[in-house]
KEKE-3310 file (N, C-alpha, C; in steps of 0.2 Angstrom, whole numbers, plus 5000, padded with zeros to 4 digits):
npx = (5151:5141:5131:5130:5128:5121:5109:5105:5103:5092:5083:5082:5075:5063:5059:5058:5047:5037:5038:5035:5022:5018:5015:5003:4995:4996:4992:4991:4993:4999:5011:5017:5020:5029:5039:5043:5047:5059:5066:5068:5076:5087:5092:5098:5109:5116:5111:5103:5088:5084:5090:5086:5072:5073:5066:5056:5049:5039:5030:5026:5022:5028:5037:5054:5061:5053:5046:5033:5017:5009:5000:5004:5018:5033:5047:5052:5048:5036:5023:5024:5038:5044:5043)
npy = (5026:5014:5013:5000:4993:5002:5002:4988:4989:4998:4989:4979:4986:4987:4974:4971:4979:4972:4960:4962:4965:4978:4983:4978:4984:4997:4998:4995:5006:5016:5009:5007:5021:5024:5015:5021:5033:5029:5024:5037:5043:5034:5037:5049:5045:5037:5025:5009:5007:4994:4986:4990:4987:4974:4958:4961:4971:4965:4960:4972:4979:4987:4993:4991:4998:5008:5013:5012:5009:4995:4979:4970:4963:4956:4947:4959:4969:4979:4976:4984:4988:4975:4972)
npz = (4915:4923:4938:4945:4958:4965:4957:4959:4973:4974:4967:4976:4987:4981:4980:4994:4998:4991:4997:5011:5010:5008:4996:4992:5002:4999:4986:4968:4959:4967:4971:4958:4956:4966:4962:4950:4955:4962:4951:4944:4954:4954:4941:4943:4949:4940:4938:4931:4923:4919:4928:4940:4939:4937:4935:4946:4939:4931:4940:4946:4935:4925:4911:4908:4898:4891:4902:4903:4911:4913:4912:4903:4902:4898:4900:4906:4897:4888:4877:4865:4866:4865:4851)
capx = (5151:5135:5131:5126:5127:5115:5103:5102:5100:5085:5079:5080:5070:5056:5057:5056:5041:5033:5039:5032:5015:5016:5013:4996:4992:4995:4989:4996:4995:5004:5017:5020:5022:5035:5044:5045:5051:5065:5070:5071:5082:5092:5095:5102:5115:5119:5108:5100:5081:5083:5093:5081:5066:5074:5061:5050:5045:5034:5025:5023:5018:5032:5042:5060:5064:5050:5043:5025:5013:5005:5000:5007:5025:5036:5055:5053:5046:5029:5021:5028:5046:5046:5043)
capy = (5020:5013:5012:4993:4992:5007:4999:4982:4991:5000:4983:4976:4990:4986:4967:4972:4982:4967:4954:4965:4966:4985:4985:4976:4989:5004:4997:4994:5013:5019:5005:5010:5028:5023:5012:5026:5038:5026:5024:5043:5044:5030:5040:5054:5042:5033:5018:5007:5005:4986:4983:4992:4984:4967:4953:4964:4975:4962:4960:4979:4981:4993:4991:4994:5002:5015:5015:5012:5005:4990:4972:4966:4964:4949:4948:4966:4973:4979:4974:4989:4987:4968:4972)
capz = (4919:4927:4945:4946:4965:4966:4953:4963:4979:4973:4965:4983:4990:4978:4983:5001:4997:4989:5002:5017:5009:5008:4989:4992:5006:4996:4979:4962:4956:4971:4970:4952:4957:4970:4958:4945:4958:4963:4944:4943:4959:4951:4935:4945:4952:4935:4938:4925:4923:4918:4934:4946:4938:4936:4938:4949:4935:4928:4945:4947:4929:4922:4906:4910:4893:4890:4908:4902:4916:4909:4914:4898:4903:4897:4900:4907:4891:4886:4870:4860:4866:4863:4844)
cpx = (5144:5136:5127:5124:5121:5109:5100:5100:5093:5080:5077:5075:5063:5054:5055:5049:5036:5032:5035:5024:5013:5013:5005:4992:4991:4992:4994:4998:5000:5011:5021:5023:5029:5040:5047:5049:5058:5069:5072:5076:5088:5096:5100:5109:5118:5117:5105:5093:5080:5085:5088:5075:5067:5069:5055:5046:5039:5028:5022:5019:5021:5037:5048:5063:5060:5046:5036:5023:5008:5005:5003:5015:5028:5044:5056:5051:5039:5029:5025:5035:5048:5046:5049)
cpy = (5019:5011:5005:4992:4996:5004:4993:4984:4993:4994:4980:4979:4988:4979:4967:4974:4977:4962:4956:4966:4973:4987:4983:4981:4995:5004:4997:5001:5016:5015:5007:5017:5028:5020:5017:5031:5035:5026:5031:5045:5040:5034:5046:5051:5037:5026:5016:5004:4997:4983:4984:4988:4976:4962:4957:4969:4972:4961:4967:4981:4987:4990:4995:4999:5008:5017:5015:5007:5001:4983:4968:4966:4957:4951:4955:4971:4973:4977:4978:4988:4980:4968:4973)
cpz = (4923:4934:4946:4953:4967:4963:4957:4970:4979:4971:4972:4987:4987:4980:4990:5002:4996:4995:5009:5016:5008:5001:4989:4996:5002:4989:4973:4959:4961:4971:4964:4953:4961:4966:4953:4949:4960:4956:4943:4948:4956:4945:4937:4947:4947:4935:4932:4927:4924:4925:4940:4945:4937:4939:4941:4945:4932:4934:4946:4941:4926:4918:4908:4905:4892:4897:4908:4908:4912:4912:4909:4898:4902:4896:4902:4903:4890:4879:4865:4860:4864:4855:4841)
residu = (MET:SER:ASN:HIS:ILE:GLY:SER:TYR:MET:LEU:ASN:GLU:ILE:LEU:TYR:ILE:LEU:SER:GLU:MET:GLY:ILE:SER:GLU:THR:ILE:GLY:LYS:GLN:ARG:THR:ARG:LYS:PHE:ALA:LEU:LYS:LEU:VAL:ARG:ILE:GLY:LYS:ARG:TYR:ASP:CYS:ASN:ASN:ASN:GLU:ILE:LEU:ASP:SER:ILE:GLY:GLU:GLU:ILE:GLY:ILE:CYS:TYR:LEU:CYS:LEU:LYS:GLU:THR:GLU:ASP:ILE:GLU:ASP:GLY:LEU:CYS:GLN:THR:CYS:ARG:LYS)
# end
């Protein structure tokens, strides 16, 4: 059974990071590192990547399926995972 509430809580943290302008301050690479750390924490608590990165993954540039860092994200997926 998945921890949907935990996944969406982590998603909300990523949105707060963006809304407060912190992601611009720390830069894209550090924002991605932070997001990937949240995903790793989420995995320990049975959370889902796609829920953690829901919508915000495109803004950050992380594919929810393979966790690749790229600017080419559509519907949460990188070019390879969209195939």
